[in-house]
N, C-alpha and C positions, 0 to 999 in steps of 0.2 A: 514272580508271577509267571514268567516263561516256563519254569519247572512245573508249576501247578497246571498250566494249560497243557503241557506235554503229558502229565500223568492222566488228566481228564480225557485227553484224546485217545490214549492207549487203552484205558478202561472201556471207553465207548465203542471200541472196535468189535467187541464180542457182545452178543445180545444178552446172554445170561450173566456175564461177569459183573455188571453193576448190581444186579439183584443179590447175587451171592455175597459180594463184598458188603452190601448194606446189611444183610442178615448177620454176617459174622461180626460186623462192627456193633450192631445193636445187642447181640447176645453177649459180646465181651463187656459192653457197658452194663448190662443187667447183672452179670457175674460180679463186676466191681461193686455195683450198688448193693448187691446181696452181701458181699463181704463187709460192707460198711454198716450193715444193720446194727451190730452191737453198739456203734457210736451214734448213729443218726436215728435209729428207730424208725417210726413212720413219718418223720419229718423229711422234707425235701426229697421225695421218692424219685424225682426226675433229674436230680443234680448231675448224675453221670451220663444221662441219656442225651442231654443237650449237645455235648461235644460229638457224640456219635451221629446225631441228626445233622449237625453242621457239616461234618465230614461227608455224609451222604449227599446233602444238598450241594456241596461244593464240587464233588468229583463224580457223583453217580447219576444225577438227574432227578426228574420229578417223580417218576414211577418208583424207583428204589427208595426215594425219601418218604413217600407215602407208606410204602411197605415198612420202613423203619418206624414210622409213627404208630402204625397198627401193632407191630411187634412190641414197641415200647409200652403202649397202653395195656396190652394183654399181659406182658411180663410183670408190670408193676401191680396190676390188679390180681393176678393169679399166683405170683411168685414172691415179689418183694414184700408187699403189704401183709399177706396172710401169714408170713413168718414172724411178724412183730405185732400184729393187730388183728381183730376180727375181720373176716372177709367182707362183711356188710359195709357198703360205702356210706360215708357220712358227708356232711356239708363241706368240711375242709378238703376231703378227698375229691369231691365233685368240683370244687373251685380250682384245686390244683390241676385236675384233668383238663378243665376248660382253659386255664392259663397255659398249660403245656400245648394244647391244640392251637391256641392263638399264636403263641410264640413259634410253634412249628410252622404254621402257615407263613409267617413273616420270613423265617429263615429259608424256607423252601423257595419263596418268591425271590428273595435276594440272591440265593445261589443260582437259580435258573436264569435270572437276568445277567449275572456275571458269566455263566457258561455260554449264553447266546452272544454276549459281547466278545468273548474269547474266540467263538466260532467265526464271527465276522472278521476279527483280526486275522485269524488263520487263513480265511478265504482271501482277504486282501493281500496277505503276504504271498500266497500261492499265485495270485494274479500278477503281482509284481515280479516274482521270479520267472513266470512264463514270458512276461514282456521283456525282461532282461535277456532271457535265452534267445528270443526272437531277434532282438537288436544285435546280440553277439553273432548270430548266424548271418544276419544281413551284413555286418561289418566284415566277417570272414569272406563272404561272397564278393564284397567290393574289393578286398585286398587281392583275391584271386584274379578278378577281372583286371585290376591294375597291373599285376605281373604279366598277364597275357597281353595287355596292351603294350607294355614295355618291350616284350619279346617281338611283337609285331612291328613296332617302330624301328627296332634295331634291324629286323629283316628288310623292311622297306628302305632303310638307309643304305644297306649294302647293295640292294638292287638298284637304287638311284645312283650310287657311285659307279656301279658297273656300267650303267647306261651312259652316264656322262663320259666315262673313260672311252667307251666305244665311239660315242659321237665325236669327241675331240680327235680321236685317232683317225676315224674314217673320213670326217668332213673337213675340219679345220686343218688337220695335218696334211691331207692330200692337196688342199688349196695352197697352203704354204709351200709345199714341194713344187707345185706347178709354177708359182710365182718366182721361186728361186731359179728354176730353169729358164724362165723368161728373162729375168734379170741377167743371168749368165750370158744369154744370147745377145742381149742388148750391149752388155759390156764388151763382147767380142767384136760386134759391129762398129763400135765407136771408140776403139782403143786409141785412136789417133788424138782424141781429145783427152788430154792428161787429167785436167781437173774433173771432167765428167766421169772419166774412168775411175778416179780415186773415190768420188762420191758414190758411184755405183758399186764399187768394191766394198765400200763401207756398208752400204745398204744391203748388199748380198750377205755380208757377214752378220749384220743384225737380223736378217730374216732367218739365216741358218741358226743363230742363237735362239731366236724366238721359237723356231721349230723344235729345237732341242728341249727348251723349257716346257713347251706344250706336251711333248712326249713324256717328259719327266713327270709333269703334273698328272697326266693321264695314267701313267704307271703307278704313281703314288696313290691316286684315288682307288684304283683297283687294278693291280698288276695282272695282265693276261697270263703271265707265267704261273700264277697261283692256280688257275683253272686248268692249264695245259700240262705243266710239268710237276706241279705239286708244291707242298710247303717247303721242302728242303731247298729246291732251286730258287723259289721266290725269296726266301729269307736270305740266302747267300747273295743274290743279286741286290736286294735292298741294302744289306749291310755294306756291300762294296760301294754302292753309290753314297750311302750315308757317311762312310769314312772319307770319301773324296770331298764331300761338301763341308763336313764339320771338322775335319782334321783330328777326329777322335779315333784312336785305334781300337777296333772292336774284334774280339776273339769269339768265334762261333764253334760250339761243340754240338755236332749233329751226327747221330749214328748213320753209318752207310746203309744199313738195312731197315731204315725207319719205315719206309713204305708210305702209302697214301692214307688219308683220313677222310671222314665225311666232309663235304664242302663247307658246311656251317662251322665245323670244328677247326678246319684249316684256316678259314677266314678269321675266326676268333683269336687263334694263336698268333697269326700274322699281325692283327691289330694290336694285340697286347705288346708284342715286341716293338712295333712301330711307335706306339705311344710312350713306352718306357725309354726308348732311345731319344725320342724328341724331348722328353723331360730332362734327360741327362744333359743334352746339348743346351737346353735353355737355363737350367737351374743349378746343376751340380758343380760345374767347373772341373769335372774329372777329365784327365787326358786319355783314359782308357775305359773300356767297358767289356763285359763278358756276357754272352748269350748261350744258355744251355737248354737243349730240348731233348727229351728222352721218353721212352715208354717204360712203365714199371707197374706190375700187378694190375693190369687193366686200366691204368691211368696215363694220361699225357702230362708230364711234368715240365714246366717252363720256369727258368730262373734267369733274371736279368740283374746284373750287379755292376756297380761302379765304385770308384775310389774318390768320390767327390766330397763336398763339405757336409753332405747329409741333410736331414730335415731338422730345422730348429726345434729345441725342446718345447717351446710354447706352441708351435704349430703341430708337433706330434701329439702334445697333450690335447689340443683342440680336436684333432682327428680321432683320438681314442675315446674321448668323453662325449663329444658332440656328434661324431660321425660325419663331420664336414669334409668333403673331398672336392678337388677341382673337377671341372666338367669332364676332362679326359679320364681321370681316375674313376670317377663315378660311372662313366660309360663302360670302362673296362670291367669294373666290378659287376655291373648289372648284366653285361654280356656273359660273364663267366657264371653268375648265379643262374641265368636262364638255361645254361647247359648242365646244371647240377654240380658245378665245381666250386672252388673257393680261391680267394686271393689274400695274400699276406704281405705286408710291407714292414721290413725290418731296417731301421735307419740308425746308425751310430756314426760317430766321428772317428775316422773318415769312412764314408761310403754308405750306400743304400742298396738293399737287396729286395727285389719284388719276386715272390714265389707264387706260382699258379699251378693248380692241379685240377684236371677235368677228366671225368670218367669216359672211356672210349665207348662204352655201351650206350651212354646217353646221347653222345654225338651220332652213333649209328641209328638210334631210334629216331632222332630228329631228321636225319637224312631220309630214312624210310617214309616218315610222315609227309 
């Protein structure tokens, strides 16, 4: 039925095509009926014309079907019957003609009803396709808005960390420094009191430790060195502190002529290395790690590797099939995707390697925007 509807639609595209096809079909039916004259004589003169009429009603429409009826009656009267009988009509011929007209009317009516139903179906299908297209466009627009929102959230997160780091360093850090000086002065004035002196010394040591922790937290949230000295200095400083805290020996490979990058790109690379080393400390059990950063063919290439226990096969299968990642890894991947880059995690026993590549041009465009 779908094929028949398609043929009917193609024929209807041209105004004269249905009439030409109807004429050809009717003439062919008359030729066939004329060829059967030796067998049929003047009996059943319309036997081959009914299929032609049905074809016209089915595919060509009302006008071509009426033209086919007229051609059929004329052909039978002036061509088929005169070749086997006198041309004067008799009662049998008149009844046959009336029967042919009645049957032709029924066939044309049924064919036109079917063609209109097919047209309604085509119109409904077209409306449905337009609706699906609009819904698809709306879904694409929603996905683009979601990606833009993710990028904005990451940017706001970095700005909020930078503000917190500045506030901790400028306000709480200065207050703690003043308190440490005051305690030192009090300790000097009451040294004669041994117990009080010991307590004050312990309190002073605690305040100094607190001040050190506050500075560390502030630097970890957003190291000022990243904005002032660049990615290379900030990464070396962070790796040195990480080694002291975690007792994991980290090797850093960083070209001497690496230079500066766009602020957003430097922040993204620093966060990737920071998150990878944190995961190594928490999960891998590796005594060593290696961080490599380089430029190659307009890309920034970052690789963080360890010699730990790797990711369990079932967990790796879940990550590959379901796309489920931890919060830290998901944030890393989203940050890299926003910069036009990619992230790959390769884990075997022993060891895990995280590879990231980000285009320099994309980072430059982001910075300019």
